[in-house]
C-alpha positions in Angstrom: 70.8 98.4 -144.3 67.8 96.7 -142.7 68.3 94.4 -139.9 66.6 91.2 -139.0 64.2 90.8 -136.0 64.9 88.0 -134.4 61.4 87.7 -132.5 59.4 88.2 -135.6 61.6 85.6 -137.9 60.4 83.0 -135.5 56.9 83.7 -135.4 56.9 83.7 -138.9 58.5 80.2 -138.7 55.9 79.3 -136.4 53.4 80.4 -138.6 53.9 78.2 -141.5 53.8 74.8 -139.4 50.8 75.4 -138.4 49.4 76.4 -142.0 51.5 73.2 -143.5 49.8 70.7 -140.4 46.3 71.7 -140.7 46.4 71.5 -145.0 47.5 68.0 -143.6 44.7 68.1 -141.6 42.5 68.9 -143.9 43.6 67.1 -146.2 43.2 63.3 -144.2 39.9 64.7 -143.1 38.4 65.6 -146.5 39.7 62.0 -147.4 37.9 60.5 -144.7 34.9 62.6 -145.5 35.2 61.2 -149.1 35.9 57.4 -148.3 33.0 57.1 -146.4 31.0 59.2 -148.4 31.9 56.1 -151.3 30.9 53.5 -148.5 27.4 54.2 -148.2 27.1 54.6 -151.8 28.2 51.2 -152.2 26.0 50.1 -148.9 22.9 51.7 -151.1 23.5 50.3 -154.2 24.2 47.2 -153.0 20.6 47.2 -150.6 19.3 48.5 -153.7 20.4 44.8 -155.4 19.0 42.9 -152.7 16.0 44.1 -152.1 14.9 44.8 -156.2 16.0 40.7 -156.2 13.1 40.2 -152.8 10.9 42.6 -154.9 10.6 45.0 -152.2 10.7 47.6 -155.1 9.9 50.4 -153.1 12.1 50.2 -150.4 14.9 49.4 -153.4 13.4 52.4 -154.6 14.6 54.5 -151.7 18.3 53.3 -151.8 18.4 54.1 -155.5 17.8 57.4 -154.6 20.2 58.0 -151.7 22.7 56.6 -154.4 22.0 58.9 -157.2 22.2 61.4 -154.5 25.2 60.7 -153.0 26.9 60.5 -157.0 25.0 62.4 -159.3 27.7 61.2 -162.1 27.5 57.8 -162.0 25.7 57.1 -165.4 25.1 53.2 -163.6 23.3 54.4 -160.7 20.9 56.3 -163.1 20.3 53.0 -165.1 19.9 51.3 -162.1 17.2 53.0 -160.7 15.3 53.6 -163.7 15.6 49.1 -163.6 13.6 49.6 -160.7 10.9 52.0 -161.8 10.3 49.4 -165.1 9.6 46.8 -162.4 7.3 49.0 -160.3 5.2 49.6 -164.2 6.3 53.4 -164.3 8.3 53.4 -167.6 7.7 57.2 -167.7 9.5 57.4 -164.2 12.5 55.4 -166.2 12.8 57.5 -169.2 14.3 60.7 -167.5 17.3 58.6 -165.8 18.1 56.2 -168.7 18.2 59.8 -170.9 20.9 61.3 -167.6 23.0 57.8 -168.4 23.1 58.3 -171.8 24.1 61.9 -171.3 26.6 60.4 -168.8 27.8 58.2 -171.2 26.4 58.6 -175.3 27.8 55.2 -176.0 26.1 53.3 -173.2 24.3 51.0 -175.8 22.2 49.1 -173.6 20.4 52.3 -171.8 19.8 53.4 -175.9 18.0 50.3 -176.6 16.1 50.4 -173.3 15.1 53.6 -173.9 14.3 53.1 -177.4 12.5 49.9 -176.7 10.1 51.8 -174.1 9.8 55.0 -176.4 8.0 52.5 -179.2 5.5 51.0 -176.4 4.8 54.5 -175.2 4.4 55.4 -179.5 6.9 57.5 -179.8 8.4 56.2 -183.0 10.3 58.8 -184.1 12.5 59.1 -180.9 12.5 55.2 -180.4 13.8 55.2 -184.3 16.7 57.1 -183.4 17.9 55.2 -180.7 17.7 52.1 -182.4 19.8 54.0 -185.4 22.2 54.5 -183.0 22.9 51.7 -181.7 23.0 50.1 -185.5 25.8 52.5 -186.3 27.5 51.8 -183.7 26.9 47.5 -183.5 25.7 47.4 -187.5 25.4 43.2 -186.3 22.7 44.1 -183.4 20.1 42.0 -184.0 17.9 43.3 -181.4 18.3 46.9 -182.5 17.2 46.4 -186.1 13.9 43.8 -185.0 13.0 47.1 -183.0 13.8 49.6 -186.0 11.8 46.9 -188.5 8.8 47.5 -185.7 8.8 51.3 -185.7 8.2 51.4 -189.6 5.6 49.1 -189.2 4.6 51.0 -186.7 4.4 54.3 -188.7 2.5 52.3 -191.5 -0.2 51.1 -189.9 -1.0 54.6 -188.0 -0.8 56.4 -191.3 -3.2 53.8 -192.8 -5.6 54.3 -189.8 -5.7 57.9 -190.3 -6.8 57.1 -193.6 -9.5 54.8 -193.1 -11.2 56.8 -190.0 -11.4 59.7 -192.3 -12.9 57.9 -194.2 -15.3 57.0 -191.4 -14.6 53.0 -192.4 -14.3 52.0 -188.5 -13.8 48.5 -188.9 -10.7 48.8 -191.1 -9.2 51.3 -188.8 -10.2 49.1 -185.6 -7.8 45.9 -187.2 -5.2 48.6 -188.0 -5.2 49.8 -184.5 -5.4 46.6 -183.2 -1.9 46.0 -184.5 -0.8 49.1 -183.4 -2.1 48.5 -180.1 0.2 45.3 -180.0 3.5 47.2 -180.6 2.6 50.0 -178.7 0.8 49.5 -176.0 1.1 52.4 -173.5 -0.1 54.7 -176.2 -3.4 56.3 -175.3 -4.0 58.1 -178.6 -4.2 54.8 -180.2 -6.5 53.2 -177.5 -9.0 56.9 -177.4 -8.9 56.3 -181.6 -10.1 52.6 -181.4 -12.4 53.4 -179.1 -14.1 56.1 -180.6 -14.3 54.0 -183.6 -16.3 51.3 -181.3 -18.1 54.0 -180.0 -19.3 54.9 -183.9 -20.4 51.0 -184.6 -22.0 51.0 -181.1 -20.1 48.1 -179.6 -19.8 50.6 -175.7 -18.2 47.7 -174.1 -14.8 47.4 -176.3 -15.0 51.3 -176.1 -15.2 51.1 -172.2 -12.1 48.4 -172.6 -10.5 50.5 -174.5 -10.5 53.8 -172.3 -9.5 52.3 -169.3 -6.0 52.0 -169.7 -6.0 55.5 -171.1 -6.7 57.1 -167.5 -3.4 55.5 -166.1 -1.3 56.0 -169.2 -1.8 60.0 -169.0 -1.8 62.4 -166.2 -4.6 64.4 -165.0 -6.8 62.1 -167.6 -9.9 63.7 -166.1 -12.0 64.2 -169.8 -11.1 60.1 -169.9 -13.0 59.3 -166.7 -15.7 61.8 -167.3 -16.0 59.7 -170.6 -15.9 56.5 -168.8 -18.8 57.8 -166.1 -20.8 58.8 -169.3 -20.4 55.8 -171.2 -21.6 53.7 -168.3 -24.6 55.6 -167.6 -26.0 55.7 -170.9 -25.7 51.8 -171.0 -27.7 52.1 -167.7 -24.7 50.6 -165.2 -25.7 54.3 -162.6 -23.2 52.7 -160.1 -20.0 52.9 -162.0 -20.9 55.8 -163.5 -20.7 57.1 -160.4 -17.3 55.4 -159.4 -15.7 56.6 -162.8 -17.2 60.5 -162.3 -15.6 60.5 -158.9 -11.9 59.5 -160.0 -12.5 62.4 -161.8 -13.3 64.9 -158.8 -10.3 63.4 -156.9 -7.8 65.0 -159.5 -10.3 68.5 -159.5 -13.1 68.9 -157.3 -14.3 72.0 -158.9 -14.1 70.6 -162.5 -17.6 71.5 -163.3 -18.6 69.3 -165.7 -17.5 66.0 -163.5 -19.1 67.6 -160.9 -22.7 68.4 -162.9 -22.4 65.0 -164.0 -21.6 63.8 -160.5 -24.9 65.5 -159.4 -27.2 64.0 -161.8 -25.8 60.2 -161.5 -25.9 60.4 -157.7 -29.6 61.5 -157.6 -31.0 58.9 -160.1 -28.6 56.3 -158.3 -30.2 56.7 -155.2 -33.7 56.7 -156.0 -33.0 53.4 -157.7 -31.1 52.2 -154.7 -33.9 53.0 -152.7 -36.5 51.6 -155.0 -34.4 48.1 -154.5 -34.2 48.5 -151.1 -38.4 48.6 -150.7 -38.6 45.6 -152.9 -36.6 43.6 -150.6 -38.8 45.3 -147.7 -41.6 44.0 -149.8 -43.0 47.9 -149.4 -44.2 47.5 -153.1 -45.9 50.7 -153.1 -43.0 52.9 -152.1 -40.6 51.3 -154.6 -42.9 52.1 -157.7 -42.7 56.1 -156.4 -39.1 55.4 -156.3 -39.2 53.6 -160.2 -41.7 56.9 -161.2 -39.4 59.7 -160.0 -36.4 58.1 -161.6 -38.5 58.2 -164.8 -38.9 61.5 -164.0 -35.3 62.2 -163.5 -33.6 60.8 -166.3 -36.2 60.8 -168.9 -33.5 60.3 -172.1 -32.2 56.9 -171.6 -34.2 53.8 -172.7 -32.2 51.0 -170.6 -33.4 53.3 -167.2 -36.9 53.8 -168.5 -37.6 50.3 -169.8 -36.1 48.9 -166.4 -38.3 51.0 -164.1 -41.0 49.8 -165.9 -39.9 46.6 -165.8 -39.7 46.9 -162.2 -42.8 48.1 -161.6 -44.5 45.8 -163.0 -43.0 43.0 -161.0 -44.3 45.6 -157.6 -47.9 45.5 -158.9 -47.9 41.4 -159.4 -46.1 40.7 -156.3 -48.2 43.5 -154.7 -51.3 41.4 -156.0 -52.8 44.7 -157.7 -53.8 42.1 -160.9 -55.7 44.2 -163.1 -53.3 47.2 -162.6 -50.5 44.3 -163.0 -51.8 43.5 -166.5 -52.7 46.7 -167.8 -49.1 48.2 -166.8 -47.2 44.9 -168.3 -49.2 45.4 -171.1 -48.3 48.4 -172.2 -44.4 47.6 -170.9 -44.5 44.9 -173.3 -45.3 46.9 -176.3 -41.9 49.1 -176.2 -40.0 45.7 -175.0 -41.7 42.7 -176.0 -38.8 40.3 -175.3 -38.4 41.0 -172.1 -38.7 37.8 -170.0 -39.2 39.4 -166.5 -42.5 40.9 -167.6 -43.7 38.6 -169.5 -43.2 36.3 -165.8 -44.8 39.1 -164.2 -48.2 39.3 -165.9 -48.7 35.9 -166.0 -48.4 36.1 -162.6 -51.4 38.7 -162.6 -53.5 36.0 -164.5 -53.2 33.8 -162.2 -54.3 36.1 -159.9 -57.6 37.0 -162.4 -57.5 33.1 -162.6 -57.1 34.2 -166.6 -55.1 30.7 -166.6 -54.6 30.4 -170.3 -53.7 33.9 -170.6 -50.7 33.0 -168.0 -50.0 29.7 -169.7 -49.4 31.9 -172.8 -47.3 34.5 -171.2 -45.0 32.0 -169.3 -44.5 29.8 -172.9 -43.3 33.4 -174.6 -41.3 33.8 -172.0 -40.0 30.0 -172.2 -39.2 30.6 -176.4 -36.5 33.4 -175.5 -35.1 31.5 -172.5 -35.3 28.3 -172.7 -32.7 27.8 -169.9 -34.3 29.8 -167.3 -35.4 27.7 -164.3 -38.0 29.9 -162.7 -39.6 30.7 -165.7 -39.7 26.7 -166.6 -41.1 26.6 -163.1 -43.7 29.0 -163.4 -45.1 27.3 -167.4 -45.4 24.0 -165.4 -47.4 25.7 -162.6 -49.6 27.5 -165.1 -50.3 24.7 -166.8 -51.7 22.4 -163.6 -53.4 25.5 -162.3 -55.6 25.3 -165.9 -55.7 21.6 -166.0 -57.2 21.8 -162.0 -59.3 25.0 -163.4 -61.5 22.5 -165.3 -62.1 20.4 -162.2 -63.0 21.6 -158.5 -61.5 25.0 -158.0 -61.7 26.5 -154.3 -61.7 29.7 -155.0 -64.5 30.2 -156.9 -66.4 27.5 -154.5 -65.9 30.2 -152.2 -66.5 33.2 -155.0 -63.5 34.8 -153.9 -60.3 36.1 -155.1 -57.2 34.0 -154.9 -55.4 36.4 -153.0 -58.1 36.4 -150.5 -56.6 36.4 -146.3 -58.2 34.1 -143.9 -60.7 35.9 -142.8 -62.6 36.8 -146.1 -62.1 33.0 -146.3 -64.0 32.3 -143.4 -66.8 34.8 -144.0 -67.3 33.7 -147.6 -67.4 30.1 -145.8 -69.7 31.1 -143.3 -72.4 32.6 -145.7 -72.3 29.9 -148.1 -72.4 26.8 -145.5 -75.5 28.8 -144.2 -77.0 29.3 -147.7 -76.6 26.0 -148.6 -77.2 24.1 -145.6 -79.5 21.1 -146.6 -82.1 21.3 -143.6 -83.1 24.7 -146.3 -84.2 22.6 -148.4 -87.3 20.4 -148.5 -87.4 18.1 -151.4 -85.0 15.2 -151.6 -83.5 16.3 -155.2 -82.5 19.5 -153.8 -81.2 18.1 -150.5 -78.9 16.3 -152.5 -77.6 19.4 -154.6 -77.3 21.6 -151.2 -75.5 18.5 -150.0 -73.0 18.1 -153.0 -72.7 22.0 -152.6 -72.0 21.5 -149.0 -69.3 19.1 -149.2 -67.6 21.2 -151.9 -67.8 24.4 -149.5 -66.8 23.0 -146.6 -63.8 21.2 -148.5 -62.9 24.6 -149.7 -62.6 25.9 -146.5 -60.3 23.5 -145.3 -57.9 23.5 -148.1 -57.8 26.9 -147.9 -57.3 28.1 -144.4 -54.5 25.7 -144.1 -51.1 27.3 -145.5 -49.6 23.5 -146.6 -52.6 22.9 -148.5 -53.7 25.9 -149.6 -50.0 26.2 -151.1 -50.3 22.6 -152.5 -53.7 24.2 -154.0 -51.7 27.1 -155.5 -49.1 25.2 -157.1 -51.3 23.4 -158.9 -52.4 20.5 -157.3 -55.5 19.6 -155.4 -54.7 18.1 -151.8 -58.2 16.6 -151.2 -58.1 14.9 -154.9 -57.3 10.9 -154.1 -55.2 11.0 -156.6 -52.7 12.8 -155.4 -53.0 11.4 -152.1 -50.3 8.8 -151.0 -51.3 5.5 -150.3 -53.6 5.2 -153.1 -56.5 7.2 -151.8 -58.1 6.9 -149.1 -61.7 8.6 -148.2 -61.3 12.3 -146.3 -62.0 12.9 -143.3 -64.3 15.9 -143.0 -63.7 18.9 -140.5 -67.5 18.5 -139.7 -69.7 16.4 -138.2 -71.6 14.5 -140.3 -72.1 11.7 -143.0 -73.0 12.9 -146.0 -73.1 9.7 -147.6 -75.7 8.1 -145.2 -79.3 8.1 -145.3 -82.0 9.5 -142.9 -82.4 12.9 -142.2 -79.7 15.0 -141.9 -78.3 17.1 -138.6 -74.9 19.0 -139.3 -72.9 20.7 -136.0 -70.7 23.3 -138.1 -67.1 24.3 -136.9 -66.8 28.5 -138.0 -63.4 28.6 -136.7 
């Protein structure tokens, strides 16, 4: 017979009481935690909704992240976060959330329809079809799903036909079909890449670039597209934009060998051309010519750079007053690029320096025929025509026997020499004195005009500032800068001012 120990019985009873109390306490504690968690989730959802409505998408997304973490089994939370991703333009990030919502609630038709629409825009016809067909099975009268399914059929048909025409090298027909495909699936990079290739095949580089640019964002780590864009810009003579695109490639992978090799080539050429332009701004034309010659060695294969360099060298030679060199070089450049109005303009200016005004007029007329709206060409032609007309009258440069680009010291030197040579006192007979007087007047007039910056500028523009017809107020007689009366009688006594 077993005897019960009173102390042990009381201890067991107390233990059971404590266990029971602990369970109650723990139960209350977990209920409180769960209730607090639900409240926080609701708060995150409410804040996410308000921020989304206010357009503060990044902040809204942060709250939906917290809501998903707090309740990973709530299909609506995934759906709402997908809506934020779509508002941010991140359709690929929205797809996993929509798929998770559908996994948690397979009959969630709104999510299926939304996913199908995204898949269709991405060009995923097979999966988009499955979503639209599921919606129609659940709701045969669903008009939107039926309309989207018809678009899937259209997409598949156009894609199939496009590939057939592409394989036959019928690029224009392929472009037409792919244009409709891209309207249906604007987020499909493959269709844009294929259409870009068609544009390249027909030589339309600008449209190829337009198609390739979006693909850099439609594919992750799309270094190939950045490199291709860089090459296209480089080929079309846009070295700065080429440099921008290849840099984007290197941002994704600085060790990419193809991108780095291309980067070095573009960078070198861009640096040379940039330096040349800077020298032109500073009127250091010889230095600019050196850089352009170097650029032709850096890139000898692409015609646009060679043509541009020759155009600029022609400009520099003309601006640098190297008239004969400019004429020879510009003439050679025009053989390769006969419709270049800037080369024609610069050769015309070189002809003016050589007093070959008829040829200058001819070049400006040729440039104007190519571009009748260019104001600079129009003004140049008018000036060349004035100079041609002027050359048939009195040419102050010819009178002094100097070039049109002569400086003030050269003008005064020529004037002194001729003034002494044709001094009327050097001649004996009246006839000789009359001839000397006439020449002396012309020499003095030439010196006055060409040493006065304002008058010289007028003369270089084709206007004779000493011609009475050009004087304001009807042509008053000119006051000469030396003290004699060439129209008086008797002995001539001259006082020269050689300043």
